[in-house]
C-alpha positions, 0 to 999 in steps of 0.5 A: 516509532513504527514506520508505515507507508501508505500506497494510495491513488487519488488520496484513497487512504486519506481517512485512514492516514488521518485516523492513524495520525489522530489516534496513534498517539505519535507512535507512527511515522506515516509516509505516503506513496501516491499514484495519481495519474490516469492508468490503463485498464491492464498494467503488464509491467508495474515497475514504472509505478512502484518503487524498487525498495521500500523502507517501512515496518508495514505497508497499507495498500489503498491502491485502486488498480488490482495489477498494482496491488498484486505486484506490491504484495509480491514486492513486499513479500520479497522485502519481508514487509507485511502488507495490509490490503483491507477488502481486497482479494489478493492472491499473489505475495502475502498480503493480509486482506481482512474484510471491510 
């Protein structure tokens, strides 16, 4: 079973999670990492918001804050975990950013 972790703010990945659970034929274990508190416009240090370690086969990025997405991409690159960030323009790390 493939382990997916969805990083989201204010349930921003809910429809995708529902789709994976509905159509994934129980082939995926989906966990979420939720960031729901109000955030400053610029986050110089994202370490209070992101985990140090991630146990997943793939990460889906539905974060709204660009600083979090950038640093999540860098973290996942270090850990060797692919990141899908649909519709984003992430230039750090190695996130795959297909158009939506």
